[in-house]
BALOBA-1460 file (C-alpha; in Angstrom, 3 decimals):
// residues 277
<rec num="1" residu="m" x="1.724" y="-19.434" z="-15.075"/>
<rec num="2" residu="e" x="1.568" y="-19.628" z="-11.139"/>
<rec num="3" residu="k" x="1.203" y="-22.620" z="-8.926"/>
<rec num="4" residu="e" x="-2.201" y="-23.544" z="-8.565"/>
<rec num="5" residu="g" x="-1.669" y="-24.422" z="-4.689"/>
<rec num="6" residu="l" x="-0.233" y="-20.746" z="-4.120"/>
<rec num="7" residu="s" x="-3.268" y="-19.440" z="-5.887"/>
<rec num="8" residu="k" x="-5.577" y="-21.658" z="-3.475"/>
<rec num="9" residu="w" x="-3.585" y="-20.631" z="-0.634"/>
<rec num="10" residu="a" x="-3.776" y="-17.075" z="-1.508"/>
<rec num="11" residu="d" x="-7.267" y="-16.828" z="-1.855"/>
<rec num="12" residu="r" x="-8.226" y="-17.968" z="1.314"/>
<rec num="13" residu="a" x="-5.720" y="-15.642" z="2.867"/>
<rec num="14" residu="q" x="-7.015" y="-12.620" z="0.920"/>
<rec num="15" residu="p" x="-9.896" y="-11.278" z="3.918"/>
<rec num="16" residu="v" x="-6.741" y="-11.247" z="6.527"/>
<rec num="17" residu="a" x="-4.622" y="-9.472" z="4.239"/>
<rec num="18" residu="l" x="-7.415" y="-6.820" z="3.505"/>
<rec num="19" residu="a" x="-7.771" y="-6.038" z="7.174"/>
<rec num="20" residu="l" x="-4.025" y="-5.896" z="7.706"/>
<rec num="21" residu="l" x="-3.863" y="-3.597" z="4.710"/>
<rec num="22" residu="r" x="-6.600" y="-1.483" z="6.227"/>
<rec num="23" residu="i" x="-5.580" y="-1.603" z="10.079"/>
<rec num="24" residu="v" x="-1.942" y="-0.667" z="8.811"/>
<rec num="25" residu="a" x="-2.746" y="2.338" z="6.582"/>
<rec num="26" residu="g" x="-5.396" y="3.722" z="9.277"/>
<rec num="27" residu="f" x="-2.622" y="3.291" z="12.217"/>
<rec num="28" residu="l" x="-0.048" y="5.157" z="10.061"/>
<rec num="29" residu="l" x="-2.471" y="7.838" z="9.286"/>
<rec num="30" residu="w" x="-3.344" y="8.476" z="12.852"/>
<rec num="31" residu="q" x="0.461" y="8.807" z="13.619"/>
<rec num="32" residu="h" x="0.716" y="11.582" z="11.017"/>
<rec num="33" residu="g" x="-2.527" y="13.329" z="12.623"/>
<rec num="34" residu="v" x="-1.445" y="13.570" z="15.830"/>
<rec num="35" residu="q" x="1.803" y="14.719" z="14.923"/>
<rec num="36" residu="k" x="0.373" y="17.865" z="13.108"/>
<rec num="37" residu="l" x="-2.152" y="18.106" z="15.906"/>
<rec num="38" residu="f" x="-0.370" y="17.725" z="18.753"/>
<rec num="39" residu="g" x="3.272" y="17.700" z="18.114"/>
<rec num="40" residu="w" x="3.521" y="13.861" z="19.192"/>
<rec num="41" residu="f" x="6.436" y="11.648" z="17.613"/>
<rec num="42" residu="s" x="8.958" y="14.593" z="17.364"/>
<rec num="43" residu="g" x="6.400" y="16.658" z="15.527"/>
<rec num="44" residu="r" x="5.417" y="20.559" z="15.717"/>
<rec num="45" residu="p" x="1.582" y="21.379" z="16.258"/>
<rec num="46" residu="a" x="0.331" y="23.258" z="13.524"/>
<rec num="47" residu="p" x="-1.422" y="26.208" z="14.165"/>
<rec num="48" residu="a" x="-4.926" y="26.046" z="14.850"/>
<rec num="49" residu="f" x="-7.543" y="25.590" z="12.243"/>
<rec num="50" residu="g" x="-4.970" y="26.331" z="9.318"/>
<rec num="51" residu="l" x="-4.480" y="23.722" z="6.402"/>
<rec num="52" residu="f" x="-2.083" y="21.578" z="8.146"/>
<rec num="53" residu="w" x="-4.027" y="21.434" z="11.637"/>
<rec num="54" residu="s" x="-7.199" y="20.706" z="9.326"/>
<rec num="55" residu="a" x="-5.372" y="17.511" z="7.711"/>
<rec num="56" residu="g" x="-4.090" y="16.475" z="11.173"/>
<rec num="57" residu="m" x="-7.470" y="16.644" z="12.105"/>
<rec num="58" residu="m" x="-8.658" y="14.505" z="9.162"/>
<rec num="59" residu="e" x="-5.620" y="11.916" z="9.760"/>
<rec num="60" residu="s" x="-6.427" y="11.361" z="13.217"/>
<rec num="61" residu="i" x="-10.390" y="10.785" z="13.561"/>
<rec num="62" residu="l" x="-10.161" y="9.190" z="9.826"/>
<rec num="63" residu="g" x="-7.577" y="7.197" z="10.621"/>
<rec num="64" residu="v" x="-8.997" y="5.527" z="13.616"/>
<rec num="65" residu="l" x="-12.279" y="4.711" z="11.673"/>
<rec num="66" residu="l" x="-10.005" y="3.267" z="9.015"/>
<rec num="67" residu="t" x="-8.385" y="1.081" z="11.752"/>
<rec num="68" residu="v" x="-11.586" y="-0.045" z="13.021"/>
<rec num="69" residu="g" x="-13.320" y="-0.616" z="9.951"/>
<rec num="70" residu="v" x="-16.335" y="2.068" z="10.298"/>
<rec num="71" residu="l" x="-17.906" y="3.817" z="7.415"/>
<rec num="72" residu="t" x="-14.696" y="2.633" z="5.282"/>
<rec num="73" residu="r" x="-15.295" y="3.193" z="1.709"/>
<rec num="74" residu="p" x="-16.061" y="6.981" z="2.489"/>
<rec num="75" residu="v" x="-13.306" y="7.274" z="4.750"/>
<rec num="76" residu="a" x="-10.768" y="5.956" z="2.715"/>
<rec num="77" residu="m" x="-12.181" y="8.107" z="-0.277"/>
<rec num="78" residu="i" x="-11.959" y="11.145" z="1.540"/>
<rec num="79" residu="l" x="-8.304" y="10.300" z="2.381"/>
<rec num="80" residu="c" x="-7.038" y="9.151" z="-0.784"/>
<rec num="81" residu="g" x="-8.082" y="12.627" z="-2.139"/>
<rec num="82" residu="e" x="-6.310" y="14.381" z="0.593"/>
<rec num="83" residu="m" x="-3.016" y="12.534" z="-0.345"/>
<rec num="84" residu="a" x="-3.513" y="13.012" z="-3.563"/>
<rec num="85" residu="v" x="-3.806" y="16.664" z="-2.971"/>
<rec num="86" residu="a" x="-0.789" y="16.410" z="-0.636"/>
<rec num="87" residu="f" x="1.374" y="15.291" z="-3.180"/>
<rec num="88" residu="f" x="0.529" y="17.651" z="-6.056"/>
<rec num="89" residu="t" x="0.734" y="20.667" z="-3.613"/>
<rec num="90" residu="q" x="3.699" y="19.984" z="-1.342"/>
<rec num="91" residu="h" x="5.837" y="17.083" z="-3.049"/>
<rec num="92" residu="f" x="5.427" y="17.597" z="-6.645"/>
<rec num="93" residu="p" x="6.806" y="20.757" z="-7.491"/>
<rec num="94" residu="r" x="10.065" y="19.682" z="-6.170"/>
<rec num="95" residu="g" x="10.818" y="17.064" z="-8.868"/>
<rec num="96" residu="f" x="8.864" y="14.286" z="-10.626"/>
<rec num="97" residu="w" x="10.542" y="11.225" z="-8.965"/>
<rec num="98" residu="p" x="8.781" y="10.251" z="-5.588"/>
<rec num="99" residu="i" x="11.534" y="8.704" z="-3.729"/>
<rec num="100" residu="q" x="13.292" y="12.478" z="-4.278"/>
<rec num="101" residu="n" x="10.613" y="14.898" z="-3.390"/>
<rec num="102" residu="q" x="9.809" y="13.181" z="-0.471"/>
<rec num="103" residu="g" x="6.264" y="12.321" z="-1.519"/>
<rec num="104" residu="l" x="6.762" y="8.520" z="-1.780"/>
<rec num="105" residu="p" x="4.711" y="7.435" z="1.270"/>
<rec num="106" residu="a" x="1.395" y="9.953" z="-0.134"/>
<rec num="107" residu="v" x="1.675" y="8.077" z="-3.359"/>
<rec num="108" residu="q" x="1.480" y="5.065" z="-1.825"/>
<rec num="109" residu="f" x="-1.390" y="6.019" z="0.550"/>
<rec num="110" residu="c" x="-3.409" y="7.312" z="-2.083"/>
<rec num="111" residu="f" x="-3.596" y="4.189" z="-3.962"/>
<rec num="112" residu="v" x="-3.723" y="2.104" z="-0.822"/>
<rec num="113" residu="l" x="-6.605" y="4.158" z="-0.077"/>
<rec num="114" residu="l" x="-8.204" y="3.865" z="-3.282"/>
<rec num="115" residu="l" x="-7.972" y="0.183" z="-3.009"/>
<rec num="116" residu="l" x="-9.642" y="0.083" z="0.283"/>
<rec num="117" residu="w" x="-12.639" y="2.499" z="-0.914"/>
<rec num="118" residu="t" x="-13.092" y="0.344" z="-3.710"/>
<rec num="119" residu="a" x="-12.759" y="-3.418" z="-1.692"/>
<rec num="120" residu="g" x="-14.128" y="-2.331" z="1.056"/>
<rec num="121" residu="p" x="-13.619" y="-2.891" z="4.414"/>
<rec num="122" residu="g" x="-13.430" y="-6.961" z="4.416"/>
<rec num="123" residu="r" x="-14.722" y="-9.514" z="6.818"/>
<rec num="124" residu="f" x="-12.389" y="-8.074" z="9.680"/>
<rec num="125" residu="s" x="-14.219" y="-4.842" z="10.590"/>
<rec num="126" residu="l" x="-17.180" y="-3.377" z="12.479"/>
<rec num="127" residu="d" x="-18.689" y="-2.510" z="8.955"/>
<rec num="128" residu="g" x="-18.091" y="-5.978" z="7.842"/>
<rec num="129" residu="l" x="-19.742" y="-7.365" z="10.937"/>
<rec num="130" residu="l" x="-22.636" y="-4.866" z="10.843"/>
<rec num="131" residu="a" x="-23.039" y="-6.079" z="7.036"/>
<rec num="132" residu="s" x="-23.384" y="-9.933" z="8.170"/>
<rec num="133" residu="n" x="-25.872" y="-9.072" z="10.245"/>
<rec num="134" residu="s" x="-28.121" y="-7.246" z="8.156"/>
<rec num="135" residu="s" x="-30.383" y="-8.302" z="5.196"/>
<rec num="136" residu="a" x="-30.458" y="-4.925" z="3.605"/>
<rec num="137" residu="k" x="-28.960" y="-4.551" z="0.113"/>
<rec num="138" residu="p" x="-26.048" y="-2.553" z="-0.632"/>
<rec num="139" residu="g" x="-26.500" y="1.198" z="-1.483"/>
<rec num="140" residu="s" x="-25.792" y="2.565" z="-4.813"/>
<rec num="141" residu="f" x="-22.151" y="4.329" z="-3.472"/>
<rec num="142" residu="t" x="-21.111" y="0.484" z="-2.389"/>
<rec num="143" residu="q" x="-21.767" y="-1.099" z="-5.669"/>
<rec num="144" residu="q" x="-20.559" y="1.467" z="-7.917"/>
<rec num="145" residu="s" x="-17.205" y="1.925" z="-5.666"/>
<rec num="146" residu="s" x="-17.115" y="-2.293" z="-5.912"/>
<rec num="147" residu="r" x="-17.183" y="-2.077" z="-9.722"/>
<rec num="148" residu="l" x="-13.950" y="0.015" z="-9.766"/>
<rec num="149" residu="y" x="-12.326" y="-2.556" z="-7.903"/>
<rec num="150" residu="p" x="-10.401" y="-4.343" z="-10.615"/>
<rec num="151" residu="v" x="-9.125" y="-0.837" z="-11.817"/>
<rec num="152" residu="a" x="-7.804" y="-0.228" z="-8.183"/>
<rec num="153" residu="l" x="-6.105" y="-3.169" z="-7.583"/>
<rec num="154" residu="t" x="-4.190" y="-2.888" z="-10.899"/>
<rec num="155" residu="l" x="-3.408" y="0.667" z="-10.054"/>
<rec num="156" residu="l" x="-2.167" y="-0.611" z="-6.769"/>
<rec num="157" residu="r" x="0.432" y="-3.347" z="-8.413"/>
<rec num="158" residu="l" x="1.806" y="-0.856" z="-10.944"/>
<rec num="159" residu="v" x="2.149" y="1.791" z="-8.408"/>
<rec num="160" residu="t" x="3.351" y="-0.025" z="-6.009"/>
<rec num="161" residu="a" x="5.672" y="-1.553" z="-8.464"/>
<rec num="162" residu="f" x="7.110" y="1.570" z="-9.899"/>
<rec num="163" residu="l" x="8.025" y="2.781" z="-6.287"/>
<rec num="164" residu="v" x="9.879" y="-0.021" z="-5.233"/>
<rec num="165" residu="g" x="11.752" y="-0.018" z="-8.197"/>
<rec num="166" residu="q" x="13.272" y="3.493" z="-7.342"/>
<rec num="167" residu="y" x="14.724" y="1.675" z="-4.321"/>
<rec num="168" residu="g" x="16.247" y="-0.690" z="-6.464"/>
<rec num="169" residu="v" x="18.180" y="1.503" z="-8.441"/>
<rec num="170" residu="r" x="19.281" y="3.588" z="-5.600"/>
<rec num="171" residu="k" x="20.512" y="0.585" z="-3.791"/>
<rec num="172" residu="m" x="22.237" y="-0.950" z="-7.226"/>
<rec num="173" residu="f" x="23.334" y="1.936" z="-9.268"/>
<rec num="174" residu="g" x="23.296" y="4.754" z="-6.819"/>
<rec num="175" residu="w" x="20.922" y="6.900" z="-9.184"/>
<rec num="176" residu="l" x="18.061" y="9.040" z="-7.736"/>
<rec num="177" residu="g" x="20.002" y="10.517" z="-4.912"/>
<rec num="178" residu="g" x="21.286" y="7.227" z="-3.402"/>
<rec num="179" residu="h" x="24.685" y="5.140" z="-2.565"/>
<rec num="180" residu="k" x="25.399" y="2.381" z="-4.615"/>
<rec num="181" residu="g" x="25.555" y="-0.911" z="-2.310"/>
<rec num="182" residu="g" x="28.789" y="-2.904" z="-2.612"/>
<rec num="183" residu="i" x="28.367" y="-5.982" z="-4.659"/>
<rec num="184" residu="l" x="27.012" y="-9.259" z="-2.449"/>
<rec num="185" residu="s" x="26.259" y="-6.793" z="0.270"/>
<rec num="186" residu="r" x="22.871" y="-6.952" z="1.793"/>
<rec num="187" residu="q" x="22.077" y="-3.693" z="0.200"/>
<rec num="188" residu="w" x="23.076" y="-5.306" z="-3.279"/>
<rec num="189" residu="f" x="20.758" y="-8.419" z="-2.641"/>
<rec num="190" residu="a" x="17.879" y="-6.430" z="-1.827"/>
<rec num="191" residu="g" x="18.364" y="-3.831" z="-4.668"/>
<rec num="192" residu="m" x="18.590" y="-7.098" z="-6.930"/>
<rec num="193" residu="l" x="15.094" y="-8.265" z="-5.780"/>
<rec num="194" residu="e" x="13.853" y="-4.736" z="-6.490"/>
<rec num="195" residu="i" x="15.159" y="-4.080" z="-9.705"/>
<rec num="196" residu="s" x="14.484" y="-7.518" z="-11.068"/>
<rec num="197" residu="s" x="10.746" y="-8.054" z="-9.800"/>
<rec num="198" residu="s" x="9.445" y="-4.297" z="-10.497"/>
<rec num="199" residu="p" x="9.205" y="-4.741" z="-14.315"/>
<rec num="200" residu="l" x="7.763" y="-8.105" z="-13.680"/>
<rec num="201" residu="v" x="5.131" y="-6.996" z="-11.358"/>
<rec num="202" residu="v" x="4.339" y="-4.125" z="-14.001"/>
<rec num="203" residu="l" x="3.427" y="-6.419" z="-16.611"/>
<rec num="204" residu="g" x="1.763" y="-8.825" z="-14.162"/>
<rec num="205" residu="v" x="4.150" y="-12.252" z="-14.483"/>
<rec num="206" residu="f" x="4.277" y="-14.512" z="-11.470"/>
<rec num="207" residu="t" x="2.950" y="-11.710" z="-9.598"/>
<rec num="208" residu="r" x="1.559" y="-13.570" z="-6.233"/>
<rec num="209" residu="l" x="5.142" y="-15.284" z="-6.245"/>
<rec num="210" residu="l" x="7.262" y="-11.987" z="-6.519"/>
<rec num="211" residu="a" x="4.803" y="-10.378" z="-4.364"/>
<rec num="212" residu="s" x="5.319" y="-12.744" z="-1.469"/>
<rec num="213" residu="l" x="9.070" y="-12.370" z="-1.843"/>
<rec num="214" residu="v" x="9.023" y="-8.722" z="-1.861"/>
<rec num="215" residu="s" x="6.847" y="-8.381" z="1.183"/>
<rec num="216" residu="a" x="9.215" y="-10.685" z="2.989"/>
<rec num="217" residu="e" x="12.313" y="-8.568" z="1.745"/>
<rec num="218" residu="m" x="9.881" y="-5.438" z="2.933"/>
<rec num="219" residu="a" x="9.616" y="-6.975" z="6.347"/>
<rec num="220" residu="i" x="13.074" y="-7.704" z="7.079"/>
<rec num="221" residu="a" x="14.289" y="-4.374" z="5.892"/>
<rec num="222" residu="f" x="11.781" y="-2.561" z="8.670"/>
<rec num="223" residu="l" x="13.200" y="-5.058" z="11.266"/>
<rec num="224" residu="a" x="17.062" y="-4.522" z="10.430"/>
<rec num="225" residu="s" x="17.269" y="-1.132" z="9.113"/>
<rec num="226" residu="h" x="14.642" y="0.830" z="11.162"/>
<rec num="227" residu="f" x="13.026" y="-0.977" z="14.246"/>
<rec num="228" residu="f" x="16.102" y="-2.445" z="15.883"/>
<rec num="229" residu="t" x="18.597" y="0.727" z="14.790"/>
<rec num="230" residu="g" x="17.685" y="2.637" z="18.031"/>
<rec num="231" residu="h" x="15.311" y="5.408" z="16.397"/>
<rec num="232" residu="g" x="12.216" y="4.320" z="17.784"/>
<rec num="233" residu="y" x="9.773" y="1.772" z="17.117"/>
<rec num="234" residu="w" x="7.133" y="3.824" z="15.444"/>
<rec num="235" residu="p" x="7.417" y="4.277" z="11.202"/>
<rec num="236" residu="v" x="6.771" y="7.770" z="11.564"/>
<rec num="237" residu="l" x="9.573" y="8.112" z="13.672"/>
<rec num="238" residu="n" x="12.353" y="5.765" z="12.337"/>
<rec num="239" residu="g" x="11.985" y="6.176" z="8.682"/>
<rec num="240" residu="g" x="10.576" y="2.827" z="8.086"/>
<rec num="241" residu="e" x="7.234" y="4.074" z="6.742"/>
<rec num="242" residu="p" x="7.350" y="2.997" z="3.401"/>
<rec num="243" residu="d" x="8.961" y="-0.771" z="4.164"/>
<rec num="244" residu="v" x="5.813" y="-1.004" z="5.877"/>
<rec num="245" residu="l" x="3.571" y="0.009" z="3.424"/>
<rec num="246" residu="f" x="5.051" y="-1.956" z="0.590"/>
<rec num="247" residu="c" x="5.188" y="-5.183" z="2.909"/>
<rec num="248" residu="f" x="1.442" y="-5.124" z="3.536"/>
<rec num="249" residu="s" x="0.510" y="-3.842" z="-0.087"/>
<rec num="250" residu="y" x="2.504" y="-6.614" z="-1.659"/>
<rec num="251" residu="l" x="0.827" y="-9.272" z="0.948"/>
<rec num="252" residu="f" x="-2.103" y="-8.003" z="-0.329"/>
<rec num="253" residu="l" x="-1.076" y="-8.559" z="-4.047"/>
<rec num="254" residu="c" x="0.075" y="-11.982" z="-3.182"/>
<rec num="255" residu="t" x="-3.431" y="-13.005" z="-2.051"/>
<rec num="256" residu="a" x="-5.501" y="-10.928" z="-4.622"/>
<rec num="257" residu="g" x="-3.547" y="-11.450" z="-7.456"/>
<rec num="258" residu="p" x="-2.009" y="-8.896" z="-10.409"/>
<rec num="259" residu="g" x="-5.703" y="-7.882" z="-11.348"/>
<rec num="260" residu="w" x="-7.441" y="-7.975" z="-14.962"/>
<rec num="261" residu="l" x="-4.806" y="-5.902" z="-17.025"/>
<rec num="262" residu="s" x="-1.922" y="-8.434" z="-16.435"/>
<rec num="263" residu="i" x="-0.447" y="-11.186" z="-18.254"/>
<rec num="264" residu="d" x="-0.947" y="-13.756" z="-15.615"/>
<rec num="265" residu="s" x="-4.606" y="-12.918" z="-15.849"/>
<rec num="266" residu="l" x="-4.864" y="-13.224" z="-19.850"/>
<rec num="267" residu="a" x="-2.751" y="-16.711" z="-19.282"/>
<rec num="268" residu="g" x="-5.211" y="-17.843" z="-16.781"/>
<rec num="269" residu="r" x="-8.612" y="-17.011" z="-19.198"/>
<rec num="270" residu="h" x="-6.663" y="-18.405" z="-21.905"/>
<rec num="271" residu="s" x="-5.767" y="-21.829" z="-19.948"/>
<rec num="272" residu="k" x="-9.655" y="-21.927" z="-18.690"/>
<rec num="273" residu="t" x="-10.784" y="-21.482" z="-22.550"/>
<rec num="274" residu="k" x="-8.562" y="-24.411" z="-23.669"/>
<rec num="275" residu="s" x="-9.658" y="-26.656" z="-20.701"/>
<rec num="276" residu="t" x="-13.778" y="-25.754" z="-21.916"/>
<rec num="277" residu="d" x="-12.873" y="-26.855" z="-25.572"/>
């Protein structure tokens, strides 16, 4: 259901998109960590050896390791668990919708980290460099993690589309605590793209094409609504962190495709079966 040229280009670009997703996730988590530890980025230092201090220590150290691609799979696994605990203990009690309970970044981080845990660091990392120079076979942890990659990819697609769709209904209808954008305004067009693309991405229809469009829209939204607004260049300060996460999550989906549980995937398998008959 997708053009063959786009698929070939996307396959070649996938290692770069994976590296960018890993670097961005690690960098953003590092910002949260030093906020809690040292009060940087307008934060407040958490009391030493308390729960938030421990979370800050984990995020700041492991965020750096994730960024450079060292011990990527176990680091991503630990941080994935931390994000899940953070969401269910700090945000979910405030309500179901992540866009309203302020847990949206934690949810997106959780599934991005799950993807990195199963996909591994990729070529452009210290782990990847060491693996290419080693003749040793992958360990059982790496092999077991890799088997879960198709599931993690599908979950990343579903969750990202679900979260982006919440932004769409906010902009289009003013639901979920939002403000309705005027017809034909920039906010209205953004909401139209988000609300119309999200169900299709959930189903896995035209996934790569739609992911590329929404990734570009999120990049423009970050620059126009956050980066150049005078609230600082750091995503953790200017409120643009969700846009950054969505941008690079969708960029990866554009290159990796929808995963096994999708209409695109089923259509591709069907066309291959017909071509071999």
